[in-house]
C-alpha positions in Angstrom: -0.1 0.2 -0.2 2.9 2.6 1.0 4.5 1.2 -2.2 1.9 2.1 -4.2 1.5 5.8 -2.5 4.8 6.0 -2.9 4.9 4.7 -6.9 2.2 7.5 -7.6 3.5 10.1 -6.1 7.1 9.9 -8.1 4.7 9.6 -11.2 5.4 12.4 -13.6 8.8 13.9 -12.1 7.6 13.7 -8.2 4.6 16.4 -9.5 2.3 15.7 -6.7 5.5 14.5 -4.1 6.7 18.1 -4.6 3.4 19.9 -5.0 2.4 18.0 -1.8 5.9 19.2 0.2 5.0 23.0 -1.0 1.4 22.3 0.1 2.1 21.5 3.5 4.4 24.3 3.6 1.9 26.5 2.1 -0.8 25.1 4.4 1.3 26.2 7.5 1.7 29.7 6.3 -1.4 30.2 4.8 -2.6 29.3 8.4 -0.6 31.8 9.9 -1.3 34.5 7.1 -5.2 33.9 7.4 -4.7 34.0 11.9 -2.9 37.3 10.8 -5.5 38.2 8.4 -8.0 37.4 10.7 -6.8 39.3 13.8 -6.7 42.3 11.8 -10.0 42.5 10.8 -11.4 41.3 14.0 -9.6 44.0 15.5 -9.2 46.7 13.0 -12.9 46.5 12.5 -14.4 47.0 8.2 -13.4 51.0 8.0 -9.7 50.2 9.0 -9.5 46.8 7.8 -10.4 48.6 4.4 -7.7 50.5 4.8 -5.2 47.4 5.1 -6.9 46.0 2.3 -5.3 48.3 -0.3 -2.5 48.2 1.0 -2.0 45.0 0.6 -4.2 44.5 -2.8 -1.0 47.2 -4.1 2.0 45.2 -2.2 0.1 42.1 -3.9 0.0 43.1 -7.2 3.8 44.5 -7.1 4.2 41.3 -5.6 3.2 38.4 -7.7 4.1 40.9 -10.8 6.7 40.3 -9.7 6.3 36.6 -9.1 6.4 37.0 -13.1 10.4 38.1 -12.7 10.2 35.1 -10.1 8.9 32.6 -12.6 11.5 34.2 -15.1 14.0 33.1 -13.1 12.7 29.9 -11.9 12.6 28.7 -15.5 16.1 29.5 -16.4 17.5 28.4 -13.2 16.1 25.1 -13.6 17.5 24.6 -17.3 21.1 25.9 -16.1 20.6 23.5 -13.3 19.9 20.6 -15.1 23.5 20.6 -16.7 24.8 21.7 -13.1 25.7 25.3 -14.4 26.0 26.6 -10.7 28.4 29.4 -12.2 25.8 30.4 -14.7 23.4 30.7 -12.1 25.3 33.0 -10.0 25.2 34.9 -13.1 21.8 35.0 -13.2 21.2 35.9 -9.9 23.5 39.1 -9.8 22.0 39.9 -13.6 18.6 40.3 -12.0 18.9 41.2 -8.5 20.9 44.1 -9.2 18.5 45.8 -11.6 16.1 44.5 -9.3 17.5 46.9 -6.6 17.6 49.8 -8.8 14.0 49.4 -10.0 13.4 49.3 -6.0 14.6 52.2 -4.8 13.0 54.0 -7.8 9.5 53.0 -6.8 10.3 53.6 -3.2 11.1 57.0 -4.4 8.5 57.4 -6.2 6.0 56.3 -3.7 7.4 58.9 -1.1 6.5 61.4 -3.4 2.8 60.4 -4.7 2.1 60.0 -1.0 -0.7 62.2 -1.2 -2.1 61.7 -4.0 -2.3 57.6 -3.2 -3.7 58.6 0.7 -6.0 61.3 -1.6 -7.4 58.0 -3.9 -8.3 55.9 -1.9 -9.2 57.9 1.4 -7.1 57.2 3.6 -6.9 59.4 7.2 -3.4 60.3 6.5 -0.4 59.7 4.3 1.9 58.3 7.1 0.8 54.3 6.5 2.7 54.8 2.6 6.1 55.2 3.8 5.9 52.1 5.7 4.3 50.5 2.0 7.6 52.0 -0.1 10.1 50.4 2.1 7.8 46.8 1.6 7.8 47.5 -1.8 11.5 48.0 -1.8 11.7 44.6 -0.3 9.6 42.6 -1.9 12.1 43.1 -5.3 14.5 41.3 -3.6 11.9 38.4 -2.5 10.7 37.4 -5.7 14.3 36.5 -6.8 14.9 35.0 -3.8 11.6 32.7 -4.8 12.7 32.2 -8.3 16.6 30.7 -7.1 15.0 28.4 -4.9 12.0 26.7 -7.0 14.3 26.6 -10.1 17.1 24.9 -8.3 14.0 22.7 -6.7 14.7 23.5 -3.1 11.3 22.9 -2.3 11.6 22.5 1.4 13.9 25.5 2.0 11.3 27.6 0.5 8.3 26.4 2.1 10.1 26.4 5.3 11.2 29.9 5.1 7.9 31.4 3.6 6.7 29.7 6.9 8.9 31.3 9.5 8.6 34.4 7.5 4.8 33.8 8.0 5.1 33.4 11.9 7.1 36.5 12.1 4.8 38.4 10.4 1.8 37.3 12.8 3.8 37.3 15.9 5.0 41.3 15.1 1.8 42.8 13.9 -0.3 41.7 16.2 2.0 42.3 19.1 2.3 46.6 17.6 -1.7 46.2 17.0 -2.2 45.1 20.1 -0.5 48.2 21.1 -2.4 50.5 19.5 -0.3 51.1 16.2 -3.2 50.2 14.0 -2.4 49.6 10.4 1.1 50.9 10.5 1.5 48.2 13.1 0.1 45.8 10.9 2.2 46.6 8.0 5.3 46.7 9.9 4.9 42.7 10.6 4.5 42.2 7.2 8.0 44.1 6.5 9.8 42.0 9.3 7.6 38.7 7.7 9.2 39.6 4.3 12.9 40.3 5.0 13.2 36.6 6.8 13.3 34.9 4.1 15.9 36.3 2.6 18.2 36.2 4.9 17.2 32.3 5.0 18.4 32.1 1.3 21.8 32.5 2.3 21.9 29.2 3.6 20.9 26.8 0.7 22.2 29.0 -2.0 25.5 29.3 -0.4 26.7 26.8 -3.1 26.0 29.3 -5.7 27.4 32.1 -4.3 30.6 30.5 -3.5 31.1 30.0 -7.3 32.5 31.0 -9.9 30.2 33.2 -12.3 29.8 32.2 -15.7 28.9 34.3 -18.8 25.2 34.2 -19.8 23.7 34.9 -23.0 21.7 38.7 -21.7 19.7 39.0 -24.7 17.8 35.7 -24.3 17.1 36.2 -21.4 15.8 39.7 -22.2 14.2 37.9 -25.3 12.1 35.4 -22.8 11.7 38.0 -19.6 10.0 40.6 -21.2 6.9 39.3 -23.0 6.8 36.8 -19.5 6.9 39.5 -17.1 4.4 41.0 -19.0 1.7 37.8 -18.8 2.5 37.6 -15.5 1.8 40.8 -14.4 -1.3 41.5 -16.3 -3.0 38.4 -14.7 -2.3 39.2 -11.4 -3.8 42.2 -11.8 -7.0 41.0 -12.9 -7.7 39.1 -9.6 -5.7 41.8 -7.6 -7.0 45.4 -9.1 -10.5 45.1 -7.9 -9.7 45.6 -4.4 -7.9 48.8 -5.2 -10.7 49.5 -7.5 -13.4 49.0 -4.7 -11.6 50.9 -2.4 -12.4 54.1 -4.6 -15.4 52.9 -6.1 -17.3 52.1 -2.3 -17.5 53.6 0.9 -15.4 52.2 3.6 -17.5 49.8 5.6 -18.5 48.1 2.0 -14.8 48.3 0.7 -13.7 46.3 3.9 -16.4 43.2 3.6 -15.5 43.6 0.0 -11.6 42.8 0.9 -12.9 40.2 2.9 -14.7 38.0 0.6 -11.8 38.7 -1.9 -9.7 37.0 1.0 -11.8 33.6 0.9 -12.1 33.3 -2.2 -8.3 33.7 -3.0 -8.2 30.2 -0.5 -8.4 28.9 -3.5 -5.6 30.5 -5.4 -3.3 29.6 -2.1 -4.7 26.1 -2.2 -3.8 25.6 -5.8 -0.3 27.5 -6.4 1.7 24.7 -4.9 0.9 22.7 -8.6 1.7 25.4 -10.2 5.0 26.5 -8.4 6.3 22.7 -8.8 5.4 22.3 -12.2 7.2 25.3 -13.9 10.5 24.2 -13.0 9.0 20.2 -13.9 8.2 20.9 -17.7 10.4 19.1 -20.1 10.9 17.3 -23.5 8.9 14.2 -23.2 6.5 15.0 -20.3 5.3 17.7 -20.9 1.3 17.6 -21.7 1.9 14.9 -18.8 2.1 17.6 -16.2 -0.3 19.7 -17.8 -3.2 17.3 -18.0 -2.2 16.7 -14.5 -1.6 19.5 -12.8 -4.9 21.0 -14.5 -6.8 18.3 -13.7 -6.1 18.7 -9.5 -6.3 22.6 -9.8 -9.7 21.2 -11.4 -11.0 19.3 -8.7 -9.8 21.4 -5.8 -11.1 24.7 -7.1 -14.7 22.8 -8.3 -14.6 21.0 -4.5 -13.5 24.6 -2.9 -16.1 26.9 -4.7 -19.1 24.4 -4.4 -18.6 24.7 -0.6 -18.8 28.4 -0.1 -22.4 28.3 -2.2 -22.9 25.4 1.2 -22.3 27.0 3.7 -20.9 31.0 3.2 -22.8 32.0 6.6 -20.4 29.3 8.7 -17.2 30.2 6.3 -17.6 34.3 7.0 -18.7 33.9 10.3 -15.9 31.5 11.6 -13.3 32.8 9.7 -14.0 37.1 9.8 -17.3 37.5 12.4 -20.7 38.8 12.4 -19.9 41.9 11.5 -18.7 40.5 8.1 -21.8 38.9 7.4 -22.6 41.4 4.2 -20.0 39.0 2.5 -22.1 36.1 1.9 -24.1 37.3 -0.5 -20.8 37.2 -2.8 -18.7 34.4 -1.9 -19.7 31.9 -4.0 -19.5 33.6 -6.8 -16.1 34.7 -5.8 -15.1 31.5 -5.7 -16.3 30.2 -8.9 -14.1 33.3 -10.0 -11.0 32.3 -8.1 -11.4 28.5 -9.6 -11.5 29.3 -13.4 -8.1 31.9 -12.9 -7.1 29.4 -11.1 -6.9 26.5 -14.1 -6.1 29.2 -16.2 -3.2 30.0 -14.7 -1.9 26.6 -14.8 -2.7 27.0 -18.6 -0.9 30.1 -18.4 2.5 28.9 -16.8 2.3 26.3 -19.0 2.7 28.2 -21.9 5.3 30.5 -20.2 7.2 27.5 -20.1 7.4 26.5 -23.3 7.9 29.6 -24.6 4.6 30.4 -25.8 4.3 33.8 -25.2 1.2 35.4 -27.4 -0.8 34.9 -24.2 0.4 38.2 -23.2 -2.5 39.8 -25.8 -5.1 37.6 -24.0 -4.4 39.3 -20.8 -3.7 43.1 -21.5 -6.9 43.0 -22.7 -8.2 41.7 -20.4 -7.5 43.3 -17.6 -8.1 46.9 -19.5 -11.8 44.9 -20.0 -11.8 44.7 -16.6 -10.7 48.1 -15.2 -13.5 49.9 -17.6 -16.3 47.5 -16.4 -15.5 48.3 -12.8 -14.5 51.3 -13.3 -17.3 52.8 -15.4 -20.6 50.6 -15.6 -20.0 48.3 -11.9 -22.5 50.3 -9.3 -22.7 47.8 -6.3 -20.4 45.4 -4.7 -22.4 42.0 -6.8 -22.2 43.6 -10.0 -18.4 44.4 -9.2 -17.7 41.2 -9.0 -19.9 39.9 -11.4 -17.4 41.7 -13.9 -14.4 40.0 -12.1 -16.3 36.4 -13.0 -16.9 37.2 -16.5 -13.5 38.6 -17.1 -11.8 34.9 -15.3 -14.6 32.8 -17.6 -13.5 34.2 -20.8 -9.6 34.0 -19.4 -9.8 30.4 -19.4 -11.9 29.9 -22.1 -9.4 31.8 -23.9 -6.6 29.8 -23.1 -8.2 26.1 -22.5 -8.2 27.2 -26.5 -4.6 28.1 -27.0 -3.7 25.4 -25.4 -5.9 22.8 -26.3 -3.3 20.9 -28.9 -0.6 20.5 -25.8 -3.7 18.6 -24.0 -6.2 17.0 -26.6 -2.7 15.9 -29.2 0.2 14.4 -29.1 2.1 17.7 -28.5 4.8 17.7 -26.4 6.9 20.6 -25.0 
C-alpha cells in the first residue's frame, strides 16, 4: 500500500510529491497568514481593515507581478541546474538582483513622492502608512528573485520553510504592534519583518551557488524571454487583485472592507492550488510536458470545484467562523467569488505552462482582459455584486481563451 502510494507520488517527475511538500508548507504559511488577516479584520474593524486591504492589494499586485520575474528566474535556473551550471545560475542571480534593486529604489522614492495622491485616491485618513508601504515595495523586489532561485533549483523544502518562518514573524510582530495601538502601521511593520526573514534564510541553501565563480550568460536571450513573460504574469495577477484597489475608490469604507474580506476568503482557492503550479514550472521538459500539464490542470480543477461548491453550501458558516458576524454581508458574494478564483487558478495552469514552453502570445489575451476589467468596474459596475460579476466574467473569458490557445497540448500528441 505504502509502496503504491510512493510510486504514484513519484510519477511525472515527482509532481505530486513536491507539490505536497510545497502544499504542506503553504498550508502552514497560509494558516499563519490567514490568522494574521483574521486578527486584523477583527481588531481593526471594517473601516481600518478596508485601508489595510487596499494597501495589501497594492503590495500583492507588485508581489505577484514581480512573480513574473520569479517565474522567469525559476525557468532559467531550472535549465541551468539540469546541466549543473552553478556559475551561470550565480551570473543570472547577480544580473537580475542588481537591476531589481535599482528599480526597487526608484519605486520606493516614487511611492513616497506620491504619498498624498495615494492617500487621497484611496481615502486614507493620513499618508503616514505610505512610508511603510514604500519600504515594503523595495524589499519585495529582492524576495522575488530569492523565490525564483530556490524553486528553479527545486529546493522546495527550503522555499516552504522560509515562507512559513517569515509568516510566523509577520503574525507575531503584527499582532503585538496592533495590540499596542499602532493600528494599520503595526500590521504593515509585521509584514515588513516577515518579508525580510526568507531573504536572510536564503543565504543557507544558496551558499554553494554564491561561492561559485560567475560564468557568462546570454543576456539578450534572457531579455527576449523575460520581457513578454513579465507582462503576461503582471497582467494576469492584476486581473484578480486590481478590483480590491478599485473598490476602495468606488465603495464606502464599510463596503470596501466587506469586499476585501470576501476577496480574501475566495483567494484561499488560489492559495491551495498555487503549489501545484509552482512545482509544475521547473519540471516541464521535453517528453513529459503534456502529461504534467494535464495532471496539474486536473488537480487544480478538482480542488477549485470542490472548494467553490463549499462556498455556496455554507457561506454563513465560513464568514462567521473566519471573519465574524460584522462581515456577514460578504455571504452574498463569496460563492461567485469562489467560482471566479477557481477559474482563474485553472487558467493560470495554462498560462504558466505556456510560459514554460516559451509560447508568449498569451500576453495579448491577458492585457486586453485586464483593460476590460478596469473599464467595466470603473464605468459600469456600481454595487458590490456587480463588481464581483465583472471579475467572474473576465475570468470565464480568460479560462476559455487559454483553453483554446493550449488545446493542442491537452488533446493531441504535442509535447513541451
